[in-house]
LUMVO-731299 format. One record per residue (C-alpha): x, y negated, z; residue number from 0. Coordinates in pm, whole numbers, plus 50000, padded with zeros to 5 digits. Layout:
BEGIN
<atom u="X" v="Y" w="Z" num="NUM"/>
...
// end
This chain:
BEGIN
<atom u="50020" v="49978" w="49987" num="0"/>
<atom u="50122" v="49624" w="49911" num="1"/>
<atom u="50113" v="49409" w="50294" num="2"/>
<atom u="50020" v="49074" w="50292" num="3"/>
<atom u="50387" v="48973" w="50430" num="4"/>
<atom u="50530" v="49156" w="50130" num="5"/>
<atom u="50368" v="49004" w="49865" num="6"/>
<atom u="50455" v="48679" w="50066" num="7"/>
<atom u="50801" v="48774" w="50025" num="8"/>
<atom u="50866" v="48781" w="49700" num="9"/>
<atom u="50565" v="48477" w="49608" num="10"/>
<atom u="50858" v="48307" w="49782" num="11"/>
<atom u="51092" v="48367" w="49524" num="12"/>
<atom u="50869" v="48221" w="49230" num="13"/>
<atom u="50783" v="47940" w="49495" num="14"/>
<atom u="50429" v="48025" w="49596" num="15"/>
<atom u="50347" v="47916" w="49946" num="16"/>
<atom u="50114" v="48028" w="50203" num="17"/>
<atom u="49966" v="47752" w="50323" num="18"/>
<atom u="49789" v="47855" w="50621" num="19"/>
<atom u="49963" v="48192" w="50824" num="20"/>
<atom u="49624" v="48277" w="50940" num="21"/>
<atom u="49613" v="48664" w="50861" num="22"/>
<atom u="49760" v="48985" w="50976" num="23"/>
<atom u="50075" v="49064" w="50842" num="24"/>
<atom u="50035" v="49391" w="50769" num="25"/>
<atom u="49703" v="49370" w="50624" num="26"/>
<atom u="49635" v="49557" w="50309" num="27"/>
<atom u="49593" v="49351" w="49937" num="28"/>
<atom u="49451" v="49651" w="49741" num="29"/>
<atom u="49446" v="49458" w="49395" num="30"/>
<atom u="49477" v="49092" w="49251" num="31"/>
<atom u="49168" v="48957" w="48993" num="32"/>
<atom u="49156" v="48630" w="48819" num="33"/>
<atom u="48815" v="48444" w="48865" num="34"/>
<atom u="48743" v="48103" w="48668" num="35"/>
<atom u="48391" v="48046" w="48622" num="36"/>
<atom u="48150" v="47942" w="48906" num="37"/>
<atom u="47943" v="48237" w="48934" num="38"/>
<atom u="47854" v="48498" w="49202" num="39"/>
<atom u="47953" v="48849" w="49042" num="40"/>
<atom u="47882" v="49128" w="49272" num="41"/>
<atom u="48147" v="49373" w="49154" num="42"/>
<atom u="48417" v="49248" w="49341" num="43"/>
<atom u="48564" v="49506" w="49593" num="44"/>
<atom u="48700" v="49470" w="49919" num="45"/>
<atom u="49120" v="49361" w="50024" num="46"/>
<atom u="49165" v="49175" w="49699" num="47"/>
<atom u="49331" v="48843" w="49603" num="48"/>
<atom u="49169" v="48629" w="49384" num="49"/>
<atom u="49334" v="48358" w="49197" num="50"/>
<atom u="49200" v="48089" w="49012" num="51"/>
<atom u="49224" v="47654" w="48913" num="52"/>
<atom u="48873" v="47600" w="48996" num="53"/>
<atom u="48879" v="47403" w="48717" num="54"/>
<atom u="48512" v="47497" w="48612" num="55"/>
<atom u="48348" v="47414" w="48956" num="56"/>
<atom u="48178" v="47100" w="48992" num="57"/>
<atom u="48345" v="46927" w="49291" num="58"/>
<atom u="48512" v="47058" w="49598" num="59"/>
<atom u="48219" v="47146" w="49782" num="60"/>
<atom u="48083" v="47435" w="49540" num="61"/>
<atom u="48486" v="47575" w="49552" num="62"/>
<atom u="48442" v="47608" w="49918" num="63"/>
<atom u="48093" v="47798" w="49896" num="64"/>
<atom u="48240" v="47990" w="49650" num="65"/>
<atom u="48514" v="48092" w="49858" num="66"/>
<atom u="48288" v="48188" w="50161" num="67"/>
<atom u="48074" v="48406" w="49901" num="68"/>
<atom u="48423" v="48570" w="49870" num="69"/>
<atom u="48454" v="48657" w="50227" num="70"/>
<atom u="48145" v="48793" w="50248" num="71"/>
<atom u="48257" v="49033" w="49980" num="72"/>
<atom u="48537" v="49153" w="50153" num="73"/>
<atom u="48802" v="48932" w="49953" num="74"/>
<atom u="49135" v="48897" w="50139" num="75"/>
<atom u="49286" v="48600" w="50019" num="76"/>
<atom u="49245" v="48311" w="49769" num="77"/>
<atom u="49558" v="48184" w="49523" num="78"/>
<atom u="49488" v="47837" w="49410" num="79"/>
<atom u="49657" v="47785" w="49126" num="80"/>
<atom u="49768" v="47391" w="49062" num="81"/>
<atom u="49729" v="47398" w="48708" num="82"/>
<atom u="49386" v="47158" w="48696" num="83"/>
<atom u="49406" v="47003" w="49083" num="84"/>
<atom u="49784" v="46895" w="49170" num="85"/>
<atom u="49741" v="46967" w="49551" num="86"/>
<atom u="49571" v="47229" w="49724" num="87"/>
<atom u="49247" v="46994" w="49870" num="88"/>
<atom u="49273" v="46909" w="50218" num="89"/>
<atom u="48851" v="47007" w="50231" num="90"/>
<atom u="48968" v="47343" w="50078" num="91"/>
<atom u="49263" v="47424" w="50321" num="92"/>
<atom u="49073" v="47324" w="50641" num="93"/>
<atom u="48773" v="47579" w="50501" num="94"/>
<atom u="48971" v="47867" w="50423" num="95"/>
<atom u="49152" v="47783" w="50778" num="96"/>
<atom u="48791" v="47833" w="50958" num="97"/>
<atom u="48750" v="48125" w="50757" num="98"/>
<atom u="49124" v="48265" w="50859" num="99"/>
<atom u="49093" v="48311" w="50450" num="100"/>
<atom u="49529" v="48321" w="50358" num="101"/>
<atom u="49530" v="48072" w="50126" num="102"/>
<atom u="49823" v="48035" w="49821" num="103"/>
<atom u="49937" v="47775" w="49643" num="104"/>
<atom u="50044" v="47835" w="49290" num="105"/>
<atom u="50281" v="47597" w="49100" num="106"/>
<atom u="50175" v="47512" w="48765" num="107"/>
<atom u="50443" v="47683" w="48613" num="108"/>
<atom u="50361" v="48059" w="48749" num="109"/>
<atom u="50160" v="48161" w="48473" num="110"/>
<atom u="49891" v="48435" w="48620" num="111"/>
<atom u="50056" v="48779" w="48420" num="112"/>
<atom u="50382" v="48689" w="48657" num="113"/>
<atom u="50255" v="48738" w="48994" num="114"/>
<atom u="50033" v="49067" w="48808" num="115"/>
<atom u="50362" v="49184" w="48688" num="116"/>
<atom u="50524" v="49092" w="49091" num="117"/>
<atom u="50177" v="49304" w="49243" num="118"/>
<atom u="50223" v="49586" w="48957" num="119"/>
<atom u="50587" v="49605" w="49032" num="120"/>
<atom u="50533" v="49608" w="49452" num="121"/>
<atom u="50273" v="49860" w="49371" num="122"/>
<atom u="50428" v="50092" w="49187" num="123"/>
<atom u="50721" v="50124" w="49490" num="124"/>
<atom u="50472" v="50212" w="49711" num="125"/>
<atom u="50315" v="50461" w="49516" num="126"/>
<atom u="50672" v="50597" w="49434" num="127"/>
<atom u="50746" v="50607" w="49793" num="128"/>
<atom u="50419" v="50756" w="49909" num="129"/>
<atom u="50424" v="51064" w="49595" num="130"/>
<atom u="50813" v="51105" w="49737" num="131"/>
<atom u="50663" v="51107" w="50092" num="132"/>
<atom u="50374" v="51308" w="49957" num="133"/>
<atom u="50619" v="51543" w="49793" num="134"/>
<atom u="50808" v="51631" w="50103" num="135"/>
<atom u="50504" v="51705" w="50273" num="136"/>
<atom u="50354" v="51913" w="50087" num="137"/>
<atom u="50721" v="52060" w="50030" num="138"/>
<atom u="50724" v="52141" w="50469" num="139"/>
<atom u="50364" v="52282" w="50396" num="140"/>
<atom u="50436" v="52506" w="50136" num="141"/>
<atom u="50760" v="52609" w="50357" num="142"/>
<atom u="50569" v="52694" w="50632" num="143"/>
<atom u="50429" v="53002" w="50392" num="144"/>
<atom u="50734" v="53137" w="50329" num="145"/>
<atom u="50843" v="53117" w="50711" num="146"/>
<atom u="50517" v="53305" w="50816" num="147"/>
<atom u="50416" v="53035" w="51026" num="148"/>
<atom u="50053" v="53057" w="51149" num="149"/>
<atom u="49733" v="52852" w="51062" num="150"/>
<atom u="49775" v="52672" w="51383" num="151"/>
<atom u="50137" v="52583" w="51287" num="152"/>
<atom u="50006" v="52436" w="50937" num="153"/>
<atom u="49677" v="52236" w="51117" num="154"/>
<atom u="49942" v="52028" w="51278" num="155"/>
<atom u="50116" v="51947" w="51037" num="156"/>
<atom u="49814" v="51800" w="50853" num="157"/>
<atom u="49710" v="51633" w="51149" num="158"/>
<atom u="50006" v="51457" w="51282" num="159"/>
<atom u="50052" v="51334" w="50866" num="160"/>
<atom u="49638" v="51199" w="50827" num="161"/>
<atom u="49614" v="51106" w="51207" num="162"/>
<atom u="49241" v="51282" w="51199" num="163"/>
<atom u="49039" v="51539" w="51357" num="164"/>
<atom u="49060" v="51864" w="51209" num="165"/>
<atom u="48893" v="52202" w="51345" num="166"/>
<atom u="48994" v="52518" w="51155" num="167"/>
<atom u="48698" v="52792" w="51212" num="168"/>
<atom u="48760" v="53161" w="51129" num="169"/>
<atom u="48470" v="53380" w="50903" num="170"/>
<atom u="48303" v="53421" w="51192" num="171"/>
<atom u="48290" v="53072" w="51366" num="172"/>
<atom u="48568" v="53109" w="51587" num="173"/>
<atom u="48788" v="52857" w="51664" num="174"/>
<atom u="49168" v="52941" w="51499" num="175"/>
<atom u="49322" v="52589" w="51575" num="176"/>
<atom u="49230" v="52237" w="51671" num="177"/>
<atom u="49414" v="51912" w="51603" num="178"/>
<atom u="49309" v="51586" w="51785" num="179"/>
<atom u="49363" v="51233" w="51823" num="180"/>
<atom u="49486" v="51128" w="52144" num="181"/>
<atom u="49227" v="50915" w="52198" num="182"/>
<atom u="48972" v="51193" w="52180" num="183"/>
<atom u="48897" v="51411" w="52479" num="184"/>
<atom u="48954" v="51806" w="52448" num="185"/>
<atom u="48570" v="51844" w="52600" num="186"/>
<atom u="48422" v="51607" w="52337" num="187"/>
<atom u="48612" v="51889" w="52066" num="188"/>
<atom u="48466" v="52142" w="52284" num="189"/>
<atom u="48111" v="52003" w="52217" num="190"/>
<atom u="48146" v="51892" w="51865" num="191"/>
<atom u="48238" v="52278" w="51788" num="192"/>
<atom u="47970" v="52374" w="51978" num="193"/>
<atom u="47718" v="52091" w="51788" num="194"/>
<atom u="47849" v="52241" w="51455" num="195"/>
<atom u="47855" v="52649" w="51513" num="196"/>
<atom u="47512" v="52622" w="51669" num="197"/>
<atom u="47303" v="52382" w="51552" num="198"/>
<atom u="47448" v="52298" w="51192" num="199"/>
<atom u="47504" v="52730" w="51170" num="200"/>
<atom u="47253" v="52677" w="50844" num="201"/>
<atom u="47488" v="52447" w="50639" num="202"/>
<atom u="47797" v="52661" w="50736" num="203"/>
<atom u="47656" v="52953" w="50567" num="204"/>
<atom u="47581" v="52763" w="50277" num="205"/>
<atom u="47933" v="52664" w="50242" num="206"/>
<atom u="48032" v="52996" w="50317" num="207"/>
<atom u="47811" v="53195" w="50062" num="208"/>
<atom u="47790" v="52856" w="49775" num="209"/>
<atom u="48166" v="52858" w="49838" num="210"/>
<atom u="48157" v="52430" w="49816" num="211"/>
<atom u="48190" v="52146" w="50051" num="212"/>
<atom u="47920" v="52056" w="50273" num="213"/>
<atom u="47915" v="51718" w="50485" num="214"/>
<atom u="47730" v="51667" w="50818" num="215"/>
<atom u="47617" v="51397" w="51004" num="216"/>
<atom u="47730" v="51454" w="51435" num="217"/>
<atom u="47776" v="51184" w="51655" num="218"/>
<atom u="48117" v="51084" w="51775" num="219"/>
<atom u="48279" v="51046" w="52106" num="220"/>
<atom u="48096" v="50687" w="52144" num="221"/>
<atom u="47778" v="50805" w="52015" num="222"/>
<atom u="47791" v="50676" w="51670" num="223"/>
<atom u="47702" v="50870" w="51347" num="224"/>
<atom u="47985" v="51049" w="51239" num="225"/>
<atom u="48018" v="51187" w="50833" num="226"/>
<atom u="48251" v="51503" w="50849" num="227"/>
<atom u="48331" v="51714" w="50555" num="228"/>
<atom u="48299" v="52129" w="50604" num="229"/>
<atom u="48547" v="52288" w="50335" num="230"/>
<atom u="48563" v="52578" w="50280" num="231"/>
<atom u="48868" v="52806" w="50262" num="232"/>
<atom u="48897" v="53123" w="50047" num="233"/>
<atom u="49146" v="53349" w="49878" num="234"/>
<atom u="49078" v="53550" w="49580" num="235"/>
<atom u="48732" v="53670" w="49689" num="236"/>
<atom u="48796" v="53624" w="50086" num="237"/>
<atom u="48633" v="53379" w="50262" num="238"/>
<atom u="48880" v="53303" w="50524" num="239"/>
<atom u="48673" v="53031" w="50714" num="240"/>
<atom u="48625" v="52685" w="50744" num="241"/>
<atom u="48822" v="52343" w="50801" num="242"/>
<atom u="48620" v="52083" w="50951" num="243"/>
<atom u="48748" v="51733" w="50869" num="244"/>
<atom u="48640" v="51374" w="50923" num="245"/>
<atom u="48454" v="51216" w="50570" num="246"/>
<atom u="48730" v="50882" w="50599" num="247"/>
<atom u="49035" v="51106" w="50560" num="248"/>
<atom u="48906" v="51268" w="50274" num="249"/>
<atom u="48860" v="50962" w="50114" num="250"/>
<atom u="49224" v="50852" w="50124" num="251"/>
<atom u="49376" v="50968" w="49816" num="252"/>
<atom u="49750" v="51059" w="50004" num="253"/>
<atom u="49571" v="51214" w="50311" num="254"/>
<atom u="49332" v="51390" w="50046" num="255"/>
<atom u="49624" v="51567" w="49891" num="256"/>
<atom u="49779" v="51710" w="50204" num="257"/>
<atom u="49464" v="51819" w="50291" num="258"/>
<atom u="49410" v="52000" w="49970" num="259"/>
<atom u="49813" v="52141" w="50020" num="260"/>
<atom u="49733" v="52250" w="50338" num="261"/>
<atom u="49418" v="52445" w="50237" num="262"/>
<atom u="49583" v="52599" w="49937" num="263"/>
<atom u="49888" v="52744" w="50204" num="264"/>
<atom u="49647" v="52861" w="50503" num="265"/>
<atom u="49517" v="53032" w="50186" num="266"/>
<atom u="49818" v="53150" w="50098" num="267"/>
<atom u="49880" v="53228" w="50424" num="268"/>
<atom u="49627" v="53489" w="50476" num="269"/>
<atom u="49647" v="53625" w="50114" num="270"/>
<atom u="49993" v="53707" w="50239" num="271"/>
<atom u="49876" v="53810" w="50537" num="272"/>
<atom u="49614" v="54072" w="50400" num="273"/>
<atom u="49817" v="54216" w="50111" num="274"/>
<atom u="50096" v="54345" w="50413" num="275"/>
<atom u="49825" v="54463" w="50570" num="276"/>
<atom u="49617" v="54656" w="50258" num="277"/>
<atom u="49971" v="54764" w="50170" num="278"/>
<atom u="49990" v="54914" w="50488" num="279"/>
<atom u="49622" v="55043" w="50498" num="280"/>
<atom u="49672" v="55192" w="50140" num="281"/>
<atom u="49969" v="55416" w="50290" num="282"/>
<atom u="49803" v="55465" w="50605" num="283"/>
<atom u="49488" v="55620" w="50371" num="284"/>
<atom u="49737" v="55838" w="50184" num="285"/>
<atom u="49859" v="55989" w="50479" num="286"/>
<atom u="49490" v="56051" w="50652" num="287"/>
<atom u="49427" v="56233" w="50279" num="288"/>
<atom u="49726" v="56472" w="50392" num="289"/>
<atom u="49586" v="56522" w="50749" num="290"/>
<atom u="49188" v="56602" w="50596" num="291"/>
<atom u="49358" v="56841" w="50314" num="292"/>
<atom u="49558" v="57055" w="50605" num="293"/>
<atom u="49853" v="57001" w="50403" num="294"/>
<atom u="50168" v="57059" w="50570" num="295"/>
<atom u="50315" v="56763" w="50730" num="296"/>
<atom u="50566" v="56599" w="51033" num="297"/>
<atom u="50357" v="56319" w="51035" num="298"/>
<atom u="50377" v="56127" w="51385" num="299"/>
<atom u="50137" v="55853" w="51539" num="300"/>
<atom u="50411" v="55567" w="51503" num="301"/>
<atom u="50427" v="55642" w="51154" num="302"/>
<atom u="50090" v="55478" w="51099" num="303"/>
<atom u="49956" v="55132" w="51092" num="304"/>
<atom u="49646" v="55228" w="51207" num="305"/>
<atom u="49625" v="55307" w="51620" num="306"/>
<atom u="49480" v="55643" w="51566" num="307"/>
<atom u="49431" v="55702" w="51939" num="308"/>
<atom u="49177" v="55427" w="51942" num="309"/>
<atom u="48946" v="55541" w="51668" num="310"/>
<atom u="48602" v="55726" w="51784" num="311"/>
<atom u="48403" v="55814" w="51493" num="312"/>
<atom u="48449" v="55926" w="51147" num="313"/>
<atom u="48170" v="55865" w="50899" num="314"/>
<atom u="48086" v="55997" w="50584" num="315"/>
<atom u="47798" v="55826" w="50350" num="316"/>
<atom u="47680" v="55997" w="50011" num="317"/>
<atom u="47578" v="55792" w="49712" num="318"/>
<atom u="47370" v="55912" w="49390" num="319"/>
<atom u="47530" v="55613" w="49147" num="320"/>
<atom u="47895" v="55563" w="49130" num="321"/>
<atom u="47828" v="55221" w="49044" num="322"/>
<atom u="47682" v="55150" w="49402" num="323"/>
<atom u="47940" v="55341" w="49599" num="324"/>
<atom u="48180" v="55105" w="49456" num="325"/>
<atom u="47997" v="54825" w="49482" num="326"/>
<atom u="47870" v="54916" w="49869" num="327"/>
<atom u="48290" v="55003" w="49968" num="328"/>
<atom u="48382" v="54631" w="49826" num="329"/>
<atom u="48145" v="54490" w="50048" num="330"/>
<atom u="48245" v="54721" w="50385" num="331"/>
<atom u="48617" v="54643" w="50307" num="332"/>
<atom u="48586" v="54302" w="50268" num="333"/>
<atom u="48413" v="54207" w="50586" num="334"/>
<atom u="48619" v="54468" w="50791" num="335"/>
<atom u="48932" v="54308" w="50633" num="336"/>
<atom u="48789" v="53949" w="50730" num="337"/>
<atom u="48766" v="54038" w="51066" num="338"/>
<atom u="49157" v="54180" w="51079" num="339"/>
<atom u="48963" v="54495" w="51233" num="340"/>
<atom u="49131" v="54887" w="51260" num="341"/>
<atom u="48840" v="55007" w="51045" num="342"/>
<atom u="48995" v="55232" w="50804" num="343"/>
<atom u="48769" v="55270" w="50521" num="344"/>
<atom u="48775" v="55431" w="50142" num="345"/>
<atom u="48624" v="55644" w="49852" num="346"/>
<atom u="48704" v="56019" w="49897" num="347"/>
<atom u="48556" v="56267" w="49669" num="348"/>
<atom u="48286" v="56046" w="49564" num="349"/>
<atom u="48149" v="55972" w="49939" num="350"/>
<atom u="48236" v="55713" w="50081" num="351"/>
<atom u="48455" v="55808" w="50417" num="352"/>
<atom u="48539" v="55524" w="50721" num="353"/>
<atom u="48688" v="55589" w="51053" num="354"/>
<atom u="48595" v="55359" w="51336" num="355"/>
<atom u="48701" v="55273" w="51695" num="356"/>
<atom u="48395" v="55199" w="51892" num="357"/>
<atom u="47940" v="55166" w="51850" num="358"/>
<atom u="47951" v="54809" w="51703" num="359"/>
<atom u="48176" v="54853" w="51393" num="360"/>
<atom u="47962" v="55182" w="51375" num="361"/>
<atom u="47664" v="54954" w="51406" num="362"/>
<atom u="47803" v="54687" w="51193" num="363"/>
<atom u="47879" v="54872" w="50902" num="364"/>
<atom u="47555" v="55046" w="50916" num="365"/>
<atom u="47383" v="54768" w="50844" num="366"/>
<atom u="47614" v="54678" w="50569" num="367"/>
<atom u="47463" v="55004" w="50431" num="368"/>
<atom u="47127" v="54924" w="50466" num="369"/>
<atom u="47153" v="54692" w="50157" num="370"/>
<atom u="47275" v="54934" w="49962" num="371"/>
<atom u="47103" v="55277" w="49810" num="372"/>
<atom u="47284" v="55561" w="49989" num="373"/>
<atom u="47156" v="55902" w="49976" num="374"/>
<atom u="47289" v="56026" w="50360" num="375"/>
<atom u="47476" v="55936" w="50626" num="376"/>
<atom u="47709" v="56196" w="50864" num="377"/>
<atom u="47886" v="56081" w="51207" num="378"/>
<atom u="48074" v="56287" w="51374" num="379"/>
<atom u="48101" v="56357" w="51744" num="380"/>
<atom u="48238" v="56053" w="51964" num="381"/>
<atom u="48589" v="56126" w="52037" num="382"/>
<atom u="48821" v="55949" w="52280" num="383"/>
<atom u="49224" v="55947" w="52295" num="384"/>
<atom u="49213" v="56077" w="51919" num="385"/>
<atom u="49545" v="56242" w="51842" num="386"/>
<atom u="49604" v="56324" w="51429" num="387"/>
<atom u="49495" v="56730" w="51507" num="388"/>
<atom u="49173" v="56595" w="51496" num="389"/>
<atom u="49136" v="56324" w="51204" num="390"/>
<atom u="49050" v="56651" w="50968" num="391"/>
<atom u="48833" v="56767" w="51246" num="392"/>
<atom u="48631" v="56494" w="51248" num="393"/>
<atom u="48612" v="56417" w="50891" num="394"/>
<atom u="48444" v="56800" w="50873" num="395"/>
<atom u="48230" v="56663" w="51165" num="396"/>
<atom u="48093" v="56386" w="50946" num="397"/>
<atom u="48086" v="56592" w="50611" num="398"/>
<atom u="47871" v="56865" w="50766" num="399"/>
<atom u="47614" v="56616" w="50921" num="400"/>
<atom u="47606" v="56417" w="50543" num="401"/>
<atom u="47554" v="56761" w="50401" num="402"/>
<atom u="47270" v="56840" w="50622" num="403"/>
<atom u="47101" v="56489" w="50654" num="404"/>
<atom u="47093" v="56492" w="50238" num="405"/>
<atom u="46927" v="56859" w="50255" num="406"/>
<atom u="46682" v="56758" w="50549" num="407"/>
<atom u="46575" v="56454" w="50364" num="408"/>
<atom u="46698" v="56193" w="50658" num="409"/>
<atom u="46924" v="55895" w="50602" num="410"/>
<atom u="47168" v="55987" w="50950" num="411"/>
<atom u="47215" v="56264" w="51065" num="412"/>
<atom u="47499" v="56350" w="51349" num="413"/>
<atom u="47720" v="56636" w="51464" num="414"/>
<atom u="47593" v="56656" w="51785" num="415"/>
<atom u="47245" v="56664" w="51668" num="416"/>
<atom u="47214" v="56951" w="51389" num="417"/>
<atom u="47283" v="57340" w="51497" num="418"/>
<atom u="47320" v="57628" w="51262" num="419"/>
<atom u="47418" v="57400" w="50990" num="420"/>
<atom u="47752" v="57348" w="51150" num="421"/>
<atom u="47844" v="57687" w="51059" num="422"/>
<atom u="47611" v="57694" w="50719" num="423"/>
<atom u="47785" v="57459" w="50582" num="424"/>
<atom u="48147" v="57515" w="50669" num="425"/>
<atom u="48162" v="57897" w="50621" num="426"/>
<atom u="48232" v="57874" w="50233" num="427"/>
<atom u="48591" v="57830" w="50390" num="428"/>
<atom u="48622" v="58201" w="50524" num="429"/>
<atom u="48592" v="58405" w="50150" num="430"/>
<atom u="48459" v="58709" w="50365" num="431"/>
<atom u="48132" v="58530" w="50462" num="432"/>
<atom u="48068" v="58324" w="50112" num="433"/>
<atom u="47787" v="58576" w="49988" num="434"/>
<atom u="47669" v="58648" w="50298" num="435"/>
<atom u="47338" v="58522" w="50197" num="436"/>
<atom u="47315" v="58750" w="49899" num="437"/>
<atom u="47439" v="59050" w="50131" num="438"/>
<atom u="47181" v="59025" w="50411" num="439"/>
<atom u="46902" v="58896" w="50219" num="440"/>
<atom u="46930" v="59065" w="49894" num="441"/>
<atom u="46645" v="59347" w="49912" num="442"/>
<atom u="46397" v="59117" w="50018" num="443"/>
<atom u="46518" v="58850" w="49687" num="444"/>
<atom u="46515" v="59103" w="49387" num="445"/>
<atom u="46131" v="59227" w="49611" num="446"/>
<atom u="45990" v="58905" w="49559" num="447"/>
<atom u="46131" v="58897" w="49221" num="448"/>
<atom u="45993" v="59191" w="49127" num="449"/>
<atom u="45635" v="59167" w="49313" num="450"/>
<atom u="45629" v="58781" w="49259" num="451"/>
<atom u="45606" v="58843" w="49676" num="452"/>
<atom u="45685" v="58574" w="49955" num="453"/>
<atom u="45846" v="58742" w="50254" num="454"/>
<atom u="46146" v="58494" w="50215" num="455"/>
<atom u="45880" v="58233" w="50297" num="456"/>
<atom u="45707" v="58447" w="50544" num="457"/>
<atom u="46054" v="58541" w="50702" num="458"/>
<atom u="46178" v="58202" w="50761" num="459"/>
<atom u="45838" v="58086" w="50908" num="460"/>
<atom u="45871" v="58403" w="51096" num="461"/>
<atom u="46215" v="58266" w="51208" num="462"/>
<atom u="46161" v="57951" w="51271" num="463"/>
<atom u="45804" v="58027" w="51480" num="464"/>
<atom u="45978" v="58313" w="51672" num="465"/>
<atom u="45765" v="58559" w="51547" num="466"/>
<atom u="45452" v="58444" w="51702" num="467"/>
<atom u="45138" v="58630" w="51451" num="468"/>
<atom u="44933" v="58334" w="51498" num="469"/>
<atom u="45153" v="58040" w="51421" num="470"/>
<atom u="45260" v="58173" w="51127" num="471"/>
<atom u="44941" v="58329" w="51031" num="472"/>
<atom u="44833" v="57938" w="51030" num="473"/>
<atom u="45165" v="57766" w="50884" num="474"/>
<atom u="45102" v="58028" w="50592" num="475"/>
<atom u="44751" v="57993" w="50551" num="476"/>
<atom u="44700" v="58368" w="50562" num="477"/>
<atom u="44534" v="58621" w="50769" num="478"/>
<atom u="44766" v="58798" w="51108" num="479"/>
<atom u="44752" v="59117" w="50986" num="480"/>
<atom u="44892" v="58980" w="50628" num="481"/>
<atom u="45157" v="58822" w="50894" num="482"/>
<atom u="45195" v="59171" w="51024" num="483"/>
<atom u="45198" v="59387" w="50754" num="484"/>
<atom u="45531" v="59163" w="50570" num="485"/>
<atom u="45711" v="59155" w="50877" num="486"/>
<atom u="45702" v="59520" w="50862" num="487"/>
<atom u="45783" v="59536" w="50515" num="488"/>
<atom u="46109" v="59272" w="50597" num="489"/>
<atom u="46236" v="59492" w="50816" num="490"/>
<atom u="46225" v="59759" w="50618" num="491"/>
<atom u="46395" v="59643" w="50334" num="492"/>
<atom u="46679" v="59446" w="50556" num="493"/>
<atom u="46719" v="59775" w="50750" num="494"/>
<atom u="46790" v="59595" w="51032" num="495"/>
<atom u="46606" v="59497" w="51376" num="496"/>
<atom u="46579" v="59137" w="51356" num="497"/>
<atom u="46416" v="59130" w="51683" num="498"/>
<atom u="46774" v="59195" w="51847" num="499"/>
<atom u="46930" v="58838" w="51946" num="500"/>
<atom u="47275" v="58914" w="51729" num="501"/>
<atom u="47086" v="59042" w="51444" num="502"/>
<atom u="46788" v="58752" w="51472" num="503"/>
<atom u="47060" v="58517" w="51485" num="504"/>
<atom u="47274" v="58631" w="51180" num="505"/>
<atom u="46952" v="58667" w="50961" num="506"/>
<atom u="46893" v="58257" w="51070" num="507"/>
<atom u="47241" v="58193" w="50913" num="508"/>
<atom u="47190" v="58388" w="50606" num="509"/>
<atom u="46867" v="58199" w="50529" num="510"/>
<atom u="47038" v="57897" w="50576" num="511"/>
<atom u="47312" v="57949" w="50381" num="512"/>
<atom u="47039" v="58120" w="50067" num="513"/>
<atom u="46861" v="57798" w="50113" num="514"/>
<atom u="47168" v="57559" w="50087" num="515"/>
<atom u="47284" v="57728" w="49751" num="516"/>
<atom u="46985" v="57778" w="49607" num="517"/>
// end
């Protein structure tokens, strides 16, 4: 900026004098313009210096009236050129003194363009100095990224330069960093943050989802209205948080440059950190698949980025559509990456698999999945102080529950809530029992095919009702004697006594396998 004192020094070199030293020396002059016609033009901006010969004005009173009007518009000084009046009229000097308006006396031999050249030169010098200052500041901000400084350090750099209050919130509206001017109390900053995140929560969410700036009006510490900008902080597709700052800071070109560079630095820092975390997570996923597939390994718990012992649940989720599976995975991964949680999730064997630490993460994951058309969810038993040996076990429990959920047509099954299905969906792993259903049930299966019978369904009803003849007959809409006849046929074909507990359990298992495989 070009100050009045700096302008006066240059003006003295060409004998332009400040008649009355009635202004602050460091007052900023933003521009110089020329006015020769006695008209009131409201296009004048504040903080300007107006040059005029006042030749077209009728008299001294009309000159003073014009100067008064210019003062109301925020003009900071008058340059009285002596091309028409040989001396600046005393009445004008007295009037400017009364208005506290700086008044320059410009010699007749000094053309306007020379004055404008001086101002432009000073302004360019200031711009060059300011540009260099901004360059060094931005360099320091970027350097903080490579030095792996946290966002709080970057916020301090910005605040110390622009001298305006700054609040940085994370994606969940929790405070990450605050820089405040000394005149503001910490209690005010806490109150302001609370007001923004509660009363204006909807505006914050709009900033997040539309990824564009929002303005809010809040009360300052002196209860005056204060306009603040809410700026989204994003990196790639991830939303990182909110930068909250006074609107006046962004209206200043240089301050705004530093703010924007600071936002980029915070985004780069977060992206760098998340990229590093992503790399470590991807390595963990490969190791988890080694454990899940029971491959030989020499892995130890400290080989993992994720703290294994804190994992409590494994979840498996099936989808009919591959595209929906990928969309659901991207949403889940984004949400938990933003929270920097230890949830590990990926696509495995055309299903979504996730290892979670607690019930809060579990409920949040289910809430996200409800936005998508999934088939079934399987959840392992809760584990405490999980070891590497339990990772594969947790996956098998979740997979079994998922298959049971899908077969039964329900959305969610838990390992602890399913019965003999625990064996049914895992017995295929043992070659000896792969064809157990045919081995046990083949005689009545072939009978039903040849005779168009209904022995399999009768057996299923009998097992579910523990051979209660009346209950079976009511379910199948047949006479009790028909049920007795069919059961005798079944016993004869199977050539075993189903009423014995071990045989009963074996037939139940075989029937469940048959239903799974058909």
